[in-house]
matplotlib code that plots the C-alpha trace (Angstrom):
import matplotlib.pyplot as plt

x = [0.0, 1.4, 1.6, 0.5, 2.7, 1.9, -1.4, -1.6, -1.7, -4.9, -6.6, -8.9, -10.1, -10.8, -12.6, -15.1, -15.3, -16.8, -18.9, -20.9, -21.3, -22.3, -24.8, -26.1, -26.6, -28.3, -30.5, -31.4, -32.2, -33.2, -36.4, -36.9, -36.0, -36.3, -33.9, -32.6, -34.5, -35.9, -34.7, -36.9, -39.3, -38.3, -36.3, -38.2, -37.8, -37.0, -34.3, -32.8, -32.6, -31.6, -28.9, -28.0, -27.9, -26.0, -23.4, -23.8, -22.7, -19.8, -18.4, -18.9, -17.1, -14.1, -13.8, -13.8, -11.4, -9.4, -9.5, -8.2, -5.2, -3.8, -5.9, -5.6, -2.4, 0.1, 2.8, 3.1, 6.8, 6.1, 3.6, -0.1, -0.6, -3.7, -7.4, -8.8, -5.2, -4.6, -7.0, -7.0, -5.0, -7.0, -9.9, -10.4, -11.3, -13.4, -15.7, -16.0, -17.1, -19.0, -21.6, -21.8, -22.6, -25.2, -27.3, -27.1, -28.5, -31.1, -33.0, -31.5, -30.2, -28.5, -26.9, -25.6, -24.1, -22.1, -21.0, -19.8, -17.9, -15.6, -15.4, -13.7, -11.2, -10.8, -9.4, -8.0, -6.1, -5.0, -4.2, -1.9, 0.0, 0.2, 1.5, 4.3, 5.4, 4.7, 7.0, 9.5, 9.4, 9.3, 10.3, 10.7, 8.3, 5.8, 6.4, 5.7, 2.8, 1.3, 1.6, -0.5, -3.2, -6.2, -6.3, -9.6, -11.2, -9.6, -7.3, -7.5, -5.2, -2.3, 1.1, 3.2, 6.7, 9.4, 11.3, 14.5, 17.1, 20.7]
y = [0.0, 3.1, 6.3, 9.9, 12.2, 13.2, 10.8, 7.3, 4.9, 3.3, 6.9, 6.9, 3.2, 3.3, 7.0, 5.5, 2.2, 4.0, 6.5, 3.2, 2.3, 5.6, 5.9, 2.3, 2.8, 5.9, 5.3, 2.0, 3.7, 6.5, 6.0, 2.2, 0.6, 3.3, 1.9, 4.8, 7.7, 8.3, 11.8, 13.0, 12.4, 15.3, 17.4, 19.5, 19.1, 22.3, 22.8, 19.8, 21.0, 24.0, 22.1, 20.3, 23.1, 25.1, 21.9, 21.5, 25.3, 24.5, 21.4, 23.1, 25.7, 23.7, 21.8, 24.6, 26.0, 23.4, 22.1, 25.8, 25.4, 21.9, 20.6, 20.2, 17.9, 20.3, 20.2, 22.7, 24.1, 24.6, 24.7, 25.9, 28.8, 30.4, 29.6, 28.1, 26.3, 29.8, 28.5, 24.4, 21.8, 19.5, 21.3, 18.8, 16.1, 18.1, 19.5, 15.8, 15.1, 18.1, 16.2, 12.9, 14.8, 16.9, 13.9, 12.3, 15.4, 15.7, 12.7, 12.4, 8.9, 7.6, 4.5, 7.0, 9.6, 6.1, 5.8, 9.0, 8.5, 5.9, 8.3, 11.0, 8.1, 7.3, 10.8, 11.6, 8.5, 9.3, 12.7, 12.1, 9.7, 12.6, 14.8, 12.7, 12.9, 16.9, 17.0, 14.9, 17.2, 20.6, 20.4, 23.3, 25.4, 22.2, 21.9, 26.2, 26.3, 23.0, 24.7, 27.9, 26.0, 23.9, 20.6, 19.9, 23.5, 27.0, 28.3, 32.3, 34.1, 32.0, 33.8, 32.4, 31.8, 32.7, 29.4, 28.6, 28.5, 26.6]
z = [0.0, -0.8, 1.2, -0.2, 1.5, 5.4, 5.4, 7.0, 4.4, 5.6, 6.2, 3.0, 3.4, 7.2, 6.1, 3.8, 5.9, 8.2, 6.1, 5.5, 9.1, 10.0, 6.8, 7.3, 11.5, 11.3, 8.1, 10.2, 13.4, 12.9, 9.6, 10.7, 13.6, 16.0, 18.5, 19.8, 19.0, 22.5, 22.6, 19.7, 22.1, 24.1, 21.9, 19.3, 15.2, 15.0, 17.7, 16.2, 12.6, 14.0, 15.4, 12.6, 10.2, 11.9, 12.3, 9.0, 8.3, 10.2, 8.4, 5.2, 6.4, 7.7, 4.7, 2.2, 3.9, 4.4, 0.6, -0.3, 1.6, 1.0, -2.0, -5.4, -5.2, -4.3, -1.4, 1.0, 1.6, 5.3, 7.8, 6.6, 8.6, 6.8, 7.1, 9.5, 9.7, 11.7, 14.3, 14.1, 12.7, 11.5, 10.4, 7.4, 9.9, 12.0, 9.5, 8.6, 12.2, 12.3, 9.5, 11.2, 14.6, 12.5, 11.0, 14.2, 16.2, 13.4, 14.0, 17.5, 17.3, 19.9, 18.1, 15.8, 18.2, 19.8, 16.2, 15.8, 19.0, 17.3, 14.1, 16.1, 18.1, 14.1, 13.0, 16.8, 15.7, 11.9, 12.9, 15.7, 13.3, 10.8, 13.0, 14.2, 10.2, 10.0, 13.4, 11.7, 8.8, 9.7, 13.4, 15.5, 13.4, 13.6, 17.0, 17.9, 15.6, 17.3, 20.7, 19.8, 17.0, 18.7, 17.6, 17.8, 19.2, 18.0, 19.7, 19.6, 22.4, 22.2, 20.5, 18.6, 19.8, 17.1, 14.9, 16.3, 13.6, 13.9]

ax = plt.figure().add_subplot(projection="3d")
ax.plot(x, y, z, "-o")
ax.set_aspect("equal")
plt.show()
């Protein structure tokens, strides 16, 4: 299996498998069996759909911004600090997680939320792998970036330390 630069070798296959699993669990639980959608009785549809819409908007914005910085097959010459990468180290992955969360919230499927937790752990694992590669490649420049940028939650008030040159 050939590894693309900076990515986990099984990242794409894992993402595809989890997408299929999530959609199957979400569709069956939300629309057929309704096994774990008891919260839908207490949370009005308008509230759930409003929350889901906000999560989807956030997901789209994160994915679009992330792809603008790293998409189109170009290999960055340094650590990317533009767009959402100023605040988050993994905006593309967070956007994907928010997409899954939006669907689970819309139908109040607890089983789907359980799958979202598994998906989060998967993304956290491959993000950690990719961060180790970035640290090997960019060294102190990446460590300084990581110190002031949130992995999953934005960091707005931290200031970047200057990169030491040898």
